KELUMLUM-538318 format. One record per residue: residue in one letter; x, y, z of N, C-alpha, C in turn. Coordinates in Angstrom, 2 decimals. Layout:
BEGIN
A X Y Z X Y Z X Y Z
...
# end
This chain:
BEGIN
X -12.50 -38.94 6.36 -12.67 -37.55 6.79 -14.05 -37.07 6.35
X -14.67 -36.25 7.16 -15.98 -35.75 6.80 -16.40 -34.60 7.70
X -17.65 -34.17 7.53 -18.20 -33.05 8.27 -19.55 -33.47 8.83
X -19.75 -33.21 10.13 -21.05 -33.45 10.77 -21.71 -32.10 11.02
X -23.01 -32.02 10.72 -23.73 -30.76 10.92 -25.19 -31.07 11.21
X -25.89 -30.09 11.76 -27.30 -30.23 12.06 -28.14 -29.57 10.98
X -29.19 -30.27 10.58 -30.12 -29.74 9.58 -31.53 -30.18 9.95
X -32.42 -29.21 10.17 -33.81 -29.50 10.56 -33.87 -30.37 11.81
X -32.96 -30.09 12.73 -32.98 -30.81 13.99 -32.30 -32.15 13.98
X -31.81 -32.59 12.83 -31.15 -33.89 12.72 -29.67 -33.70 12.40
X -28.84 -34.59 12.91 -27.41 -34.54 12.63 -27.12 -35.31 11.36
X -26.44 -34.68 10.45 -26.06 -35.32 9.20 -24.54 -35.37 9.10
X -24.04 -36.36 8.42 -22.60 -36.53 8.21 -22.33 -36.68 6.72
X -21.44 -35.86 6.21 -21.02 -35.95 4.82 -19.54 -36.31 4.81
X -19.21 -37.39 4.13 -17.82 -37.85 4.08 -17.22 -37.58 2.71
X -15.90 -37.47 2.70 -15.19 -37.21 1.45 -13.96 -38.10 1.36
X -13.65 -38.59 0.17 -12.40 -39.34 0.00 -11.18 -38.42 -0.06
X -11.45 -37.14 -0.17 -10.37 -36.17 -0.25 -10.08 -35.52 1.08
X -10.00 -34.19 1.09 -9.68 -33.43 2.30 -10.85 -32.54 2.70
X -10.86 -32.19 3.96 -11.76 -31.16 4.47 -10.94 -29.89 4.66
X -11.42 -28.80 4.08 -10.74 -27.52 4.18 -11.55 -26.62 5.11
X -10.96 -26.21 6.20 -11.59 -25.28 7.12 -11.15 -23.87 6.74
X -12.12 -23.02 6.46 -11.81 -21.64 6.03 -12.84 -20.70 6.62
X -12.96 -20.72 7.94 -13.98 -19.93 8.63 -13.42 -18.67 9.28
X -12.15 -18.37 9.03 -11.56 -17.15 9.58 -10.93 -17.35 10.94
X -10.31 -16.30 11.43 -9.51 -16.38 12.65 -10.35 -16.60 13.90
X -11.66 -16.39 13.83 -12.55 -16.69 14.95 -13.25 -18.02 14.71
X -13.80 -18.19 13.51 -14.57 -19.39 13.21 -13.75 -20.66 13.09
X -12.56 -20.59 12.52 -11.77 -21.81 12.33 -11.33 -22.44 13.65
X -10.76 -21.69 14.60 -10.45 -22.32 15.88 -11.70 -22.80 16.61
X -12.81 -22.09 16.44 -14.07 -22.52 17.06 -14.48 -23.89 16.54
X -14.41 -24.10 15.22 -14.75 -25.40 14.65 -13.81 -26.50 15.13
X -12.52 -26.20 15.16 -11.56 -27.20 15.61 -11.80 -27.58 17.07
X -12.00 -26.58 17.91 -12.22 -26.86 19.32 -13.49 -27.69 19.54
X -14.56 -27.35 18.87 -15.80 -28.11 19.02 -15.66 -29.52 18.49
X -14.69 -29.73 17.59 -14.46 -31.06 17.03 -13.45 -31.87 17.82
X -12.96 -31.31 18.92 -12.02 -32.06 19.75 -10.56 -31.83 19.42
X -10.27 -30.75 18.70 -8.89 -30.42 18.35 -8.51 -29.14 19.09
X -7.65 -29.27 20.08 -7.27 -28.13 20.88 -6.59 -28.59 22.15
X -6.56 -27.73 23.14 -5.97 -28.09 24.42 -6.79 -29.21 25.06
X -6.15 -30.37 25.24 -6.88 -31.54 25.71 -7.55 -31.36 27.05
X -6.88 -30.72 27.99 -7.44 -30.52 29.33 -8.65 -29.59 29.27
X -8.55 -28.52 28.50 -9.66 -27.57 28.40 -10.88 -28.23 27.76
X -10.65 -29.02 26.72 -11.76 -29.69 26.04 -12.43 -30.71 26.96
X -11.62 -31.50 27.65 -12.17 -32.52 28.55 -13.01 -31.88 29.65
X -12.60 -30.70 30.12 -13.36 -30.01 31.17 -14.74 -29.60 30.69
X -14.91 -29.46 29.38 -16.22 -29.10 28.81 -16.99 -30.32 28.34
X -16.43 -31.51 28.54 -17.09 -32.72 28.11 -16.87 -33.06 26.65
X -15.87 -32.44 26.03 -15.54 -32.72 24.64 -14.35 -33.68 24.62
X -14.52 -34.81 23.95 -13.45 -35.80 23.89 -12.33 -35.28 22.99
X -11.12 -35.12 23.51 -10.01 -34.63 22.68 -9.62 -35.67 21.63
X -9.53 -35.24 20.40 -9.05 -36.10 19.32 -7.55 -35.93 19.16
X -7.13 -34.69 19.10 -5.71 -34.35 19.04 -5.49 -33.17 19.97
X -4.51 -33.27 20.84 -4.23 -32.18 21.76 -3.27 -31.19 21.10
X -3.82 -30.04 20.73 -3.03 -28.96 20.12 -3.31 -27.69 20.93
X -2.49 -27.40 21.95 -2.75 -26.24 22.81 -2.77 -24.91 22.08
X -2.19 -24.86 20.88 -2.13 -23.60 20.16 -3.43 -23.18 19.51
X -4.41 -24.06 19.42 -5.67 -23.70 18.77 -6.36 -22.59 19.56
X -6.64 -21.49 18.90 -7.28 -20.35 19.53 -6.32 -19.36 20.17
X -5.08 -19.74 20.31 -4.09 -18.83 20.89 -3.51 -17.92 19.80
X -2.65 -16.98 20.22 -1.91 -16.13 19.29 -2.81 -15.21 18.46
X -3.99 -14.85 18.98 -4.88 -13.94 18.25 -4.23 -12.56 18.15
X -4.01 -12.11 16.93 -3.44 -10.78 16.68 -4.43 -9.97 15.86
X -4.45 -8.68 16.11 -5.33 -7.77 15.38 -4.71 -6.37 15.44
X -5.05 -5.55 14.48 -4.56 -4.17 14.49 -5.41 -3.33 15.44
X -4.83 -2.73 16.46 -5.60 -1.86 17.34 -5.94 -0.56 16.62
X -7.13 -0.05 16.91 -7.70 1.05 16.14 -8.24 2.11 17.09
X -7.90 3.37 16.83 -8.41 4.49 17.62 -8.92 5.55 16.65
X -10.10 6.11 16.93 -10.71 7.08 16.03 -10.71 8.48 16.65
X -10.23 9.44 15.88 -10.35 10.86 16.22 -11.38 11.49 15.28
X -12.17 12.43 15.81 -13.15 13.12 14.97 -12.97 14.63 15.10
X -13.31 15.34 14.03 -13.16 16.78 13.97 -14.44 17.41 13.42
X -14.93 18.43 14.10 -16.02 19.22 13.55 -15.51 20.10 12.43
X -16.25 20.16 11.32 -15.78 20.89 10.15 -16.87 21.83 9.64
X -16.48 22.70 8.73 -17.41 23.66 8.14 -18.43 22.92 7.26
X -19.62 23.47 7.11 -20.63 22.85 6.23 -20.08 22.60 4.84
X -20.36 21.42 4.33 -19.88 21.04 3.00 -18.62 20.21 3.03
X -17.92 20.17 4.18 -16.68 19.40 4.26 -16.92 17.97 4.74
X -18.14 17.68 5.20 -18.48 16.34 5.67 -19.63 15.79 4.85
X -19.62 14.48 4.64 -20.71 13.82 3.92 -21.86 13.42 4.83
X -21.73 13.63 6.13 -22.77 13.18 7.07 -24.17 13.65 6.70
X -24.37 14.94 6.37 -25.74 15.39 6.07 -26.37 14.67 4.87
X -25.53 14.24 3.92 -26.06 13.57 2.73 -26.48 12.13 3.00
X -26.07 11.59 4.13 -26.29 10.17 4.41 -27.27 9.93 5.53
X -28.02 10.99 5.91 -29.01 10.87 6.97 -30.41 11.27 6.46
X -31.44 10.65 7.07 -32.82 11.02 6.76 -33.18 10.83 5.29
X -34.00 11.74 4.76 -34.48 11.60 3.39 -33.36 11.74 2.37
X -32.29 12.45 2.75 -31.17 12.61 1.81 -30.48 11.27 1.52
X -30.51 10.37 2.49 -29.91 9.05 2.27 -30.64 8.30 1.16
X -31.97 8.46 1.08 -32.72 7.81 0.02 -32.39 8.44 -1.33
X -32.19 9.75 -1.34 -31.80 10.42 -2.58 -30.47 9.88 -3.08
X -29.50 9.73 -2.16 -28.19 9.24 -2.55 -28.26 7.77 -2.98
X -29.18 7.02 -2.33 -29.36 5.64 -2.75 -29.88 5.54 -4.17
X -30.86 6.40 -4.50 -31.39 6.42 -5.86 -30.34 6.91 -6.86
X -29.53 7.87 -6.42 -28.47 8.39 -7.29 -27.48 7.29 -7.64
X -27.11 6.50 -6.62 -26.19 5.41 -6.90 -26.84 4.35 -7.79
X -28.10 4.04 -7.53 -28.78 2.98 -8.26 -28.90 3.30 -9.74
X -29.20 4.57 -10.06 -29.48 4.92 -11.45 -28.29 5.52 -12.19
X -27.34 6.11 -11.45 -26.22 6.77 -12.13 -24.85 6.21 -11.73
X -24.83 5.40 -10.68 -23.57 4.88 -10.14 -22.61 6.01 -9.77
X -23.17 7.10 -9.25 -22.39 8.23 -8.80 -22.80 8.63 -7.39
X -22.02 9.54 -6.79 -22.38 10.04 -5.48 -21.56 9.43 -4.36
X -21.85 9.81 -3.12 -21.03 9.37 -1.98 -21.10 7.88 -1.71
X -22.12 7.19 -2.20 -22.21 5.75 -1.98 -21.27 4.96 -2.87
X -20.56 5.63 -3.76 -19.59 4.93 -4.62 -18.20 4.86 -3.99
X -17.99 5.56 -2.88 -16.65 5.62 -2.31 -16.42 4.48 -1.33
X -15.16 4.19 -1.06 -14.81 3.13 -0.14 -14.82 3.62 1.30
X -14.32 2.76 2.18 -14.35 3.07 3.62 -13.45 4.24 3.97
X -12.33 4.38 3.27 -11.40 5.48 3.53 -10.99 6.10 2.21
X -10.91 7.43 2.20 -10.60 8.14 0.97 -9.13 8.51 0.84
X -8.41 8.47 1.95 -6.97 8.73 1.91 -6.33 7.96 3.04
X -5.13 7.47 2.80 -4.42 6.66 3.80 -2.96 7.11 3.85
X -2.45 7.24 5.06 -1.03 7.58 5.24 -0.35 6.49 6.05
X 0.82 6.07 5.61 1.67 5.16 6.38 2.85 5.97 6.89
X 2.97 6.07 8.20 3.98 6.96 8.78 4.73 6.26 9.90
X 5.87 6.86 10.27 6.68 6.35 11.38 6.34 7.13 12.64
X 6.04 6.38 13.71 5.59 7.02 14.94 6.66 7.73 15.73
X 7.91 7.37 15.55 8.98 7.98 16.33 10.24 8.19 15.52
X 11.19 8.96 16.04 12.41 9.29 15.29 13.33 8.09 15.08
X 13.22 7.08 15.93 14.11 5.93 15.81 13.47 4.76 15.07
X 12.29 4.99 14.52 11.58 3.95 13.78 12.06 3.96 12.33
X 12.45 2.80 11.82 13.05 2.74 10.49 12.04 2.51 9.37
X 10.83 2.08 9.71 9.80 1.84 8.70 8.44 2.18 9.31
X 7.43 2.47 8.48 6.13 2.88 9.03 5.57 1.86 10.01
X 5.10 2.35 11.15 4.43 1.49 12.11 3.04 2.00 12.43
X 2.57 2.99 11.65 1.24 3.55 11.82 0.54 3.67 10.46
X -0.75 3.37 10.46 -1.59 3.61 9.30 -2.70 4.55 9.75
X -2.88 5.66 9.02 -3.91 6.63 9.35 -4.89 6.70 8.19
X -6.15 6.40 8.48 -7.21 6.42 7.47 -8.05 7.69 7.64
X -8.27 8.40 6.55 -9.04 9.65 6.59 -10.39 9.44 5.90
X -11.46 9.93 6.56 -12.81 9.74 6.03 -13.60 11.04 6.17
X -14.35 11.44 5.15 -15.16 12.66 5.24 -16.51 12.40 5.93
X -16.56 11.42 6.81 -17.77 11.07 7.55 -17.39 10.75 8.99
X -18.39 10.61 9.84 -18.20 10.09 11.19 -19.45 9.31 11.55
X -19.35 8.47 12.58 -20.46 7.61 12.95 -20.85 7.84 14.41
X -22.11 7.54 14.70 -22.62 7.68 16.07 -23.75 6.67 16.27
X -23.98 6.31 17.53 -25.09 5.43 17.86 -26.34 6.26 18.14
X -27.50 5.80 17.62 -28.74 6.50 17.91 -29.37 5.95 19.19
X -30.57 6.42 19.53 -31.21 6.03 20.78 -31.55 4.55 20.82
X -31.66 3.92 19.66 -31.96 2.48 19.60 -30.70 1.62 19.56
X -29.54 2.27 19.67 -28.28 1.52 19.65 -27.80 1.15 18.27
X -28.36 1.79 17.24 -27.94 1.51 15.88 -26.84 2.49 15.45
X -25.86 1.97 14.75 -24.74 2.79 14.29 -25.07 3.38 12.93
X -24.86 4.67 12.79 -25.14 5.32 11.52 -24.37 6.61 11.38
X -24.57 7.35 10.30 -23.87 8.63 10.12 -24.19 9.60 11.25
X -23.20 10.34 11.65 -23.34 11.32 12.72 -24.30 12.44 12.29
X -24.92 13.07 13.28 -25.86 14.16 12.98 -25.15 15.48 12.72
X -23.89 15.59 13.11 -23.15 16.84 12.94 -22.19 16.73 11.76
X -21.68 17.90 11.34 -20.68 17.92 10.28 -19.33 17.55 10.90
X -18.92 16.32 10.69 -17.65 15.84 11.25 -16.94 14.96 10.22
X -15.62 14.87 10.43 -14.80 13.93 9.66 -13.99 13.10 10.65
X -13.39 12.02 10.13 -12.71 11.06 10.99 -11.29 10.81 10.53
X -10.39 10.66 11.48 -9.05 10.13 11.23 -8.87 8.93 12.14
X -8.70 7.75 11.55 -8.59 6.51 12.31 -7.14 6.05 12.32
X -6.62 5.76 13.51 -5.21 5.45 13.70 -5.05 3.96 14.00
X -4.18 3.31 13.24 -3.96 1.87 13.39 -2.49 1.59 13.66
X -2.22 0.77 14.68 -0.86 0.30 14.93 -0.59 -0.92 14.07
X 0.45 -0.86 13.23 0.67 -1.87 12.20 1.32 -3.16 12.70
X 2.12 -3.10 13.73 2.85 -4.29 14.19 2.61 -4.52 15.69
X 1.39 -4.81 16.06 1.09 -4.99 17.49 1.80 -6.21 18.07
X 2.27 -6.06 19.30 2.90 -7.16 20.02 1.90 -7.91 20.90
X 0.78 -7.27 21.23 -0.21 -7.86 22.12 -0.91 -9.03 21.43
X -1.32 -10.01 22.22 -2.00 -11.19 21.70 -3.22 -11.52 22.56
X -4.25 -12.02 21.89 -5.45 -12.45 22.58 -5.69 -13.93 22.33
X -6.94 -14.35 22.49 -7.23 -15.77 22.28 -8.72 -15.97 22.01
X -9.01 -17.13 21.45 -10.38 -17.61 21.22 -10.52 -18.92 21.95
X -11.62 -19.10 22.71 -11.79 -20.34 23.44 -13.27 -20.65 23.62
X -13.55 -21.86 24.10 -14.92 -22.30 24.32 -15.31 -22.10 25.78
X -16.56 -21.71 26.00 -17.11 -21.69 27.34 -18.20 -22.75 27.51
X -18.63 -23.33 26.38 -19.59 -24.42 26.41 -19.38 -25.26 25.16
X -19.84 -26.52 25.16 -19.60 -27.38 23.99 -20.28 -26.89 22.71
X -21.42 -26.18 22.82 -22.19 -25.83 21.64 -22.41 -24.33 21.44
X -22.05 -23.52 22.40 -22.30 -22.10 22.29 -21.26 -21.39 21.44
X -21.42 -20.08 21.27 -20.45 -19.29 20.50 -19.12 -19.22 21.25
X -18.04 -18.93 20.54 -16.75 -18.85 21.20 -16.61 -17.57 22.01
X -15.75 -17.60 23.00 -15.36 -16.39 23.72 -14.12 -15.84 23.03
X -14.05 -14.52 22.95 -12.95 -13.87 22.25 -12.37 -12.78 23.13
X -11.08 -12.81 23.34 -10.37 -11.75 24.06 -9.35 -11.15 23.12
X -9.57 -9.89 22.74 -8.66 -9.25 21.78 -7.27 -9.03 22.34
X -7.18 -8.74 23.63 -5.87 -8.53 24.24 -5.20 -7.24 23.83
X -5.98 -6.26 23.35 -5.39 -5.01 22.88 -4.65 -4.28 24.00
X -3.51 -3.69 23.66 -2.69 -2.90 24.57 -2.14 -3.73 25.72
X -2.06 -5.03 25.51 -1.42 -5.87 26.52 0.07 -5.58 26.64
X 0.64 -5.06 25.58 2.05 -4.65 25.58 2.10 -3.13 25.50
X 2.92 -2.53 26.35 3.00 -1.07 26.43 3.40 -0.43 25.10
X 4.20 -1.12 24.31 4.65 -0.56 23.04 3.49 -0.29 22.09
X 2.44 -1.10 22.16 1.29 -0.89 21.29 0.57 0.41 21.63
X 0.49 0.71 22.91 -0.12 1.97 23.34 0.73 3.16 22.90
X 2.04 3.02 23.01 2.94 4.10 22.62 2.76 4.47 21.15
X 2.58 3.47 20.30 2.42 3.72 18.87 1.15 4.53 18.61
X 0.05 4.17 19.26 -1.21 4.89 19.04 -1.14 6.31 19.58
X -0.45 6.51 20.68 -0.25 7.87 21.21 0.51 8.71 20.19
X 1.53 8.12 19.59 2.27 8.85 18.55 1.38 9.16 17.36
X 0.44 8.28 17.06 -0.48 8.50 15.95 -1.38 9.69 16.19
X -1.81 9.90 17.42 -2.64 11.06 17.74 -1.87 12.35 17.48
X -0.60 12.38 17.85 0.22 13.56 17.57 0.33 13.79 16.07
X 0.50 12.73 15.30 0.56 12.85 13.85 -0.71 13.47 13.29
X -1.86 12.97 13.73 -3.14 13.46 13.20 -3.32 14.93 13.54
X -2.98 15.31 14.75 -3.14 16.71 15.14 -2.27 17.62 14.28
X -1.08 17.19 13.97 -0.22 18.00 13.11 -0.78 18.11 11.70
X -1.34 17.01 11.20 -1.91 17.02 9.85 -3.12 17.95 9.78
X -3.99 17.88 10.79 -5.21 18.69 10.76 -4.93 20.16 11.11
X -3.76 20.43 11.64 -3.37 21.82 11.89 -2.67 22.44 10.69
X -2.58 21.69 9.60 -1.93 22.17 8.38 -2.97 22.34 7.28
X -2.64 23.22 6.34 -3.53 23.41 5.19 -3.37 22.24 4.21
X -4.46 21.90 3.51 -5.73 22.63 3.42 -6.75 22.26 4.49
X -6.43 21.33 5.39 -7.43 20.91 6.38 -7.70 21.97 7.44
X -6.68 22.73 7.82 -6.83 23.68 8.92 -7.99 24.65 8.68
X -8.18 25.10 7.46 -9.24 26.07 7.16 -10.63 25.46 7.24
X -10.71 24.13 7.17 -12.00 23.45 7.20 -12.40 23.01 8.60
X -11.42 22.91 9.50 -11.67 22.35 10.84 -12.15 23.44 11.79
X -13.25 23.13 12.49 -13.76 24.04 13.52 -13.26 23.64 14.91
X -13.19 22.34 15.17 -12.77 21.89 16.49 -12.43 20.41 16.44
X -11.51 20.00 17.31 -11.25 18.59 17.52 -12.25 18.08 18.55
X -13.10 17.14 18.14 -14.15 16.64 19.03 -13.66 15.48 19.91
X -12.93 14.55 19.31 -12.40 13.41 20.07 -10.94 13.21 19.74
X -10.06 13.19 20.72 -10.34 13.27 22.16 -10.65 14.68 22.64
X -10.48 15.70 21.82 -10.76 17.07 22.21 -9.52 17.81 22.64
X -9.56 19.13 22.54 -8.38 19.94 22.83 -8.00 19.91 24.30
X -8.93 19.48 25.17 -8.59 19.39 26.60 -7.69 18.20 26.89
X -7.61 17.26 25.95 -6.74 16.09 26.13 -5.32 16.49 25.75
X -4.64 17.10 26.70 -3.28 17.58 26.48 -2.37 16.87 27.47
X -1.23 16.45 27.01 -0.29 15.77 27.88 -0.44 14.26 27.78
X 0.54 13.57 28.27 0.62 12.12 28.11 -0.54 11.40 28.78
X -0.90 11.79 29.99 -1.92 11.08 30.75 -3.28 11.07 30.08
X -3.88 12.23 29.76 -5.21 12.25 29.12 -5.24 11.55 27.77
X -4.15 11.67 27.00 -4.14 11.02 25.68 -4.11 9.51 25.84
X -3.31 9.03 26.76 -3.27 7.58 27.00 -4.61 7.07 27.53
X -5.26 7.84 28.35 -6.57 7.44 28.85 -7.56 7.31 27.70
X -7.53 8.26 26.77 -8.40 8.20 25.60 -8.12 6.94 24.79
X -6.85 6.62 24.58 -6.49 5.42 23.83 -7.03 4.18 24.52
X -6.83 4.08 25.81 -7.27 2.90 26.54 -8.78 2.75 26.54
X -9.49 3.86 26.58 -10.95 3.80 26.67 -11.62 3.57 25.32
X -10.94 3.88 24.23 -11.61 3.83 22.92 -10.99 2.85 21.94
X -9.88 2.21 22.28 -9.24 1.28 21.34 -10.22 0.18 20.96
X -10.19 -0.21 19.70 -11.11 -1.23 19.20 -10.45 -2.01 18.08
X -11.18 -2.98 17.57 -10.67 -3.83 16.50 -10.70 -3.11 15.16
X -9.74 -3.43 14.32 -9.78 -3.01 12.92 -10.37 -4.11 12.06
X -10.87 -5.17 12.72 -11.46 -6.32 12.04 -10.43 -7.04 11.17
X -9.22 -7.16 11.71 -8.13 -7.87 11.03 -7.61 -9.03 11.88
X -8.47 -9.86 12.45 -7.96 -10.94 13.31 -7.21 -12.00 12.51
X -6.08 -12.43 13.06 -5.28 -13.48 12.43 -4.63 -14.32 13.53
X -4.00 -15.43 13.12 -3.03 -16.11 13.97 -3.52 -17.21 14.89
X -4.82 -17.51 14.93 -5.34 -18.43 15.94 -5.18 -19.91 15.58
X -4.73 -20.19 14.36 -4.36 -21.56 13.96 -2.98 -21.47 13.32
X -2.05 -21.00 14.09 -0.74 -20.58 13.58 0.00 -21.69 12.85
X 0.61 -21.30 11.73 1.47 -22.20 10.97 2.86 -22.25 11.59
X 3.47 -23.42 11.59 4.82 -23.55 12.11 5.22 -25.00 12.28
X 6.40 -25.19 12.86 6.92 -26.55 13.08 7.12 -26.86 14.55
X 6.80 -25.93 15.44 6.99 -26.15 16.87 5.73 -26.78 17.48
X 5.79 -27.08 18.76 4.71 -27.78 19.43 3.43 -26.96 19.54
X 3.55 -25.64 19.53 2.37 -24.80 19.66 1.73 -24.46 18.32
X 2.38 -24.85 17.23 1.81 -24.60 15.91 0.60 -25.51 15.70
X -0.40 -24.98 15.00 -1.62 -25.75 14.73 -1.54 -26.45 13.38
X -1.00 -25.75 12.38 -0.86 -26.35 11.05 0.62 -26.35 10.66
X 0.98 -27.29 9.79 2.36 -27.37 9.32 2.55 -26.40 8.15
X 3.75 -26.33 7.57 3.97 -25.38 6.47 3.12 -25.63 5.23
X 2.46 -26.78 5.15 1.55 -27.03 4.03 0.09 -26.90 4.48
X -0.10 -26.26 5.64 -1.40 -25.92 6.19 -2.23 -27.13 6.63
X -1.58 -28.28 6.81 -2.26 -29.46 7.31 -2.30 -29.42 8.83
X -3.46 -29.70 9.41 -3.58 -29.71 10.86 -2.71 -30.82 11.41
X -1.87 -30.48 12.35 -0.90 -31.44 12.89 -1.62 -32.57 13.62
X -1.25 -33.81 13.26 -1.82 -34.98 13.92 -3.09 -35.50 13.29
X -3.59 -34.87 12.23 -4.82 -35.31 11.58 -4.59 -35.39 10.08
X -4.95 -36.51 9.50 -4.80 -36.69 8.06 -6.07 -36.22 7.36
X -5.90 -35.40 6.31 -7.04 -34.98 5.52 -7.74 -33.73 6.00
X -7.08 -32.92 6.81 -7.69 -31.69 7.32 -6.70 -30.54 7.21
X -7.12 -29.47 6.58 -6.29 -28.27 6.46 -7.09 -27.05 6.89
X -6.35 -26.02 7.25 -6.94 -24.71 7.53 -6.37 -23.73 6.52
X -7.24 -23.01 5.84 -6.80 -22.08 4.80 -7.53 -20.76 4.99
X -6.97 -19.90 5.80 -7.50 -18.55 5.99 -6.50 -17.75 6.81
X -6.90 -16.57 7.25 -5.98 -15.69 7.96 -5.53 -16.23 9.31
X -6.22 -17.23 9.83 -5.84 -17.77 11.14 -4.48 -18.45 11.12
X -3.97 -18.81 9.95 -2.68 -19.54 9.90 -1.48 -18.61 9.96
X -1.68 -17.30 9.87 -0.55 -16.37 9.90 0.19 -16.46 11.23
X 1.49 -16.69 11.23 2.24 -16.69 12.49 2.25 -15.32 13.16
X 2.27 -14.27 12.37 2.21 -12.90 12.89 1.42 -12.06 11.90
X 0.93 -10.93 12.36 0.06 -10.12 11.52 0.88 -9.28 10.54
X 0.35 -9.09 9.34 1.03 -8.28 8.34 0.87 -6.81 8.69
X 1.77 -5.98 8.19 1.74 -4.55 8.52 0.89 -3.80 7.50
X -0.39 -4.04 7.55 -1.33 -3.41 6.64 -2.60 -4.24 6.62
X -3.55 -3.86 5.78 -4.80 -4.61 5.70 -4.53 -6.06 5.33
X -5.27 -6.97 5.93 -4.95 -8.40 5.85 -5.58 -9.10 4.65
X -6.44 -8.41 3.90 -7.19 -9.12 2.86 -6.29 -9.64 1.75
X -5.32 -8.85 1.29 -4.47 -9.31 0.19 -3.64 -10.51 0.61
X -3.11 -10.48 1.83 -2.34 -11.62 2.32 -3.21 -12.87 2.42
X -4.47 -12.69 2.80 -5.38 -13.84 2.91 -5.67 -14.42 1.53
X -5.82 -13.55 0.53 -5.99 -14.05 -0.84 -4.80 -14.91 -1.26
X -3.61 -14.45 -0.93 -2.42 -15.19 -1.35 -2.26 -16.49 -0.57
X -2.72 -16.52 0.68 -2.74 -17.79 1.42 -3.60 -18.80 0.66
X -4.76 -18.36 0.19 -5.65 -19.25 -0.54 -5.02 -19.70 -1.86
X -4.38 -18.77 -2.56 -3.74 -19.13 -3.83 -2.62 -20.15 -3.61
X -1.79 -19.91 -2.61 -0.70 -20.83 -2.33 -1.24 -22.19 -1.87
X -2.27 -22.16 -1.05 -2.85 -23.41 -0.57 -3.40 -24.25 -1.72
X -4.05 -23.60 -2.67 -4.59 -24.35 -3.81 -3.48 -25.04 -4.59
X -2.34 -24.38 -4.73 -1.20 -25.00 -5.42 -0.68 -26.19 -4.62
X -0.57 -26.06 -3.31 -0.06 -27.16 -2.48 -1.02 -28.34 -2.45
X -2.32 -28.05 -2.40 -3.31 -29.13 -2.38 -3.25 -29.93 -3.68
X -3.19 -29.23 -4.81 -3.09 -29.94 -6.09 -1.81 -30.76 -6.17
X -0.70 -30.17 -5.72 0.58 -30.90 -5.78 0.56 -32.14 -4.89
X -0.02 -32.02 -3.70 -0.06 -33.16 -2.78 -0.93 -34.28 -3.32
X -2.03 -33.93 -3.99 -2.91 -34.98 -4.49 -2.40 -35.59 -5.77
X -1.59 -34.86 -6.52 -0.95 -35.49 -7.69 0.09 -36.51 -7.23
X 0.74 -36.18 -6.10 1.76 -37.09 -5.58 1.12 -38.35 -5.00
# end
C-alpha cells in the first residue's frame, strides 16, 4: 500500500508496510478514492480511470445541514458591523492583539437555540444561531461585514432527508459537488417553521425594542408562498458535509464497521464522510470521536 503524488512536475510514490489513512473530509476523501480507481466502475471507466474496486457508494449519500439566514436592521449600538469595517477594523485588530479583548474574541454565534418546528415533533429539529453581525458582498465580490446596523438569525434543519453527491467530471480536475438541498419536501417545511420561530423571538423583548425592521426576507414575505420562495432562493450549506464514504455492511457501503475500505487491504477512511447519516447538530465533535475510535481500532488490529 502506498501513495502516489506529484512534486515539482514528477510523480513520486511512497509506500508503507502499514496502512494508508484517508482523512480529507466528505468532499476530499471520495475525490481521492475516485481518482484512485475506487468507485462506480462504469463511471470511472468512462473517464479513462481503471477501476480497482467497484464501490458505487463512493461519493453518494452526501448529507449537509441546510441553512437559511434572516437579517434585521437594529438601532445603533446593537450591531457589531460598524466596529468591523474600515479603520475601526484595524483598531479592533490591535485591541485583540494587545489585550485579547473586543469583538474579535467572540465565536461565530453568540447564542443558539434548539427548538421543535411543529406541534407533533418530539425532539428539536431546528437550530437557530444568533449573531450581532451580518455579512454582505462588496463591489469586488468579497464577503465582509455589512455596511448597515444589522444582526443575523441563521436557521438550520437538523435532520435533513435530502441527499447529494460528489463525482468526477475529469480524471485530474476538481470534483463536482451537488448538495441536493431541499430535495425532500420535509426539509423545506422545517426551514419554513424556523422562520416563524425567528419572527416570534424578534417580536419579543428584549429584542423587539432593538429591532427597526426585518430586512430578509422582509415583512412583505407573508404567507406560505413568499416564505417558501425565500427559502428556496437562499438556502445554502452550513459547511457540515458528511456521508460520502458511508460506513455499513451492505453493498452500497464504502467502509466496513472498522472503517476499512471494502475490497482493499490496508486502506481506511477516517473523517466525517463515513457517517451513515448526519448528526443533529454541529458535526465537529462527532468527527473528533470518529478519529478517537478509529485510533483505538487501528491499534487493536495491528496488535492482532
